[in-house]
N, C-alpha and C positions, 0 to 999 in steps of 0.2 A: 430448544427449537432447532431443526439443522436445515441450513441452506447449502444447496447444491451450487457452485458457480464453474465457468468453463474455461481454464484460464488461458491465456496465449501464450505460445513458446518463449517470448520474450518474458515474460514474470517465471515461468518454470524452469526458466535459466538463472534467472536472479533468486527463486526461492530454492530450489532444488536444492542446494548446499544447507539450508534451516529444515529440509524435510517438510515442506510445506506445498508441494508441487502437485499439478490434478493433470485433467483432460488438456491437451492442445487442440486450440481450435486450429483449423485447417488453415487461414491464412493473418497473417498479422501484419500485414502490409495494408491490406484495405480498411483496418480498424484502428490502427496504433497511430493516431495523426500526432504528434507532440503537443501540447498546450503551450500557451506562449511564456515566453521566459523572460523573468524580469532579473538577471542575473547581478544587477547592480543596486539590489535592493538593501545589502546590507544583514536580510534575514534568511532565514533557512525556511522554506515552504514547502507546501506538498498542495499544487494544483491539481485541477479535477477538468475533465473535458463537460460534466454533467452536472446539473443540479436536481434535474428532475428526468427520471426513464421511464420506461414499460417494458417487461418482461421481452426477452429478445434483442435488447439493447444491448450496447454496452458503455462501459465506464473505465475512462482511459485514465490515470493519474500519474504524477512525474513529479519527483522529489528534486527541488532546485535548489540549490546553495548559492546566495548572495554574498557569504562571508569572507573574509580574506583570508582563510585558513580551511585546512580539510576537515570533513565530519567523519563520522562511522555510523554506519546505519545498521538499524537494528531489523526488530523483529515487524511484520507487517502482515495485518489481521483486519477484517471486518466485523463491525458492532452495528447491533439491533440496537433501539429506543424500545423498549420496553418496561411499561408500566414505571414511568419516572428514572430509570435508570439503563445503562449503555450496558450491552451484554455481547462476550463476543461467539460470531456463529461463524465464522470461517479463517482460518482451519480452527477445529473444536479442540477445545486444550487436551492435550496428553493425559491419561488415564491419572499417571503420578502425579499432574499438577505442575509438572517445572516445564519453565519456557527453556528452549533452547539459546543457548549463549552466542551473540555473534561474534567472529572471529573478525575485531575491527582491523587486522593489516590486512585482511581480504576484501570486506565490505565496508569500502572508503569511497568518500564523493571530495573529489579537490576540490579548492578552492573556486569560487565563480563557475562552475559547471553546474549541468542539469543532469538528472540520473535517469536510465532508461524509461522509456516509455511502458508503463505497466497497464496491461487488460486485460479486462473481466466480463462475462457474459452473465446479465442477470437473467436469472431461469426463473420457470414458472415457480419454482418452490419458495423465491422470495415473496413472501409479503407485502403486500401494501403498508406503507410506512416508512419512517426517518432509520435511516443507517450513515454510517461513517467508514472509510477506510484509515485507519492510522497506523503511520509509518514512526517506529521512533526512531529517534538518532540520537548520537553523541555529540556535544559541541566540542568535547574534547576527548582525545586518544588516549590520555593517559589509562592507567590500569585504576579500577574502581569508579570510573567515573558512571555518573547515573542517567541511564536515558530520558528525551523528553521527549513528548509525544506530539508529531506535527497532523493534522485532521483535513479530509476533507469529507464532506457530508454530502450525501444526497438522498431525494425521496423516492421511493418506487410507487408508481400510480398503479 
């Protein structure tokens, strides 16, 4: 299954280094309203502006680092729940199957801060069902650290 999403310029700037950029929407200021931050939580969370959306609406997510240390930000992608399992629908997996390796020196989120507000439009090509935004994070900036996933689920009506 292939889904098309129109990405905001804020998302394009963030994802362009990983080769995941798409078309820019005309304006990000009208759609990119930051979700409420809870930066004293002691956790790393991915918050979302919506849990139910229809075609033409936007989903806005933001990674928030409530820890007292910086974290690394890894890959970002969208999955759909199909027949009992989650499958990547955006961006599509490269033909080589190799995932881009994040540069933790550039993709960092400081302690007690919120990342950029990332927005995408749900197009008609999103079939009704369950989806989630996945953001990989590195809780350690050491070489060889394993990514952890932060999830923001939404349903397309």
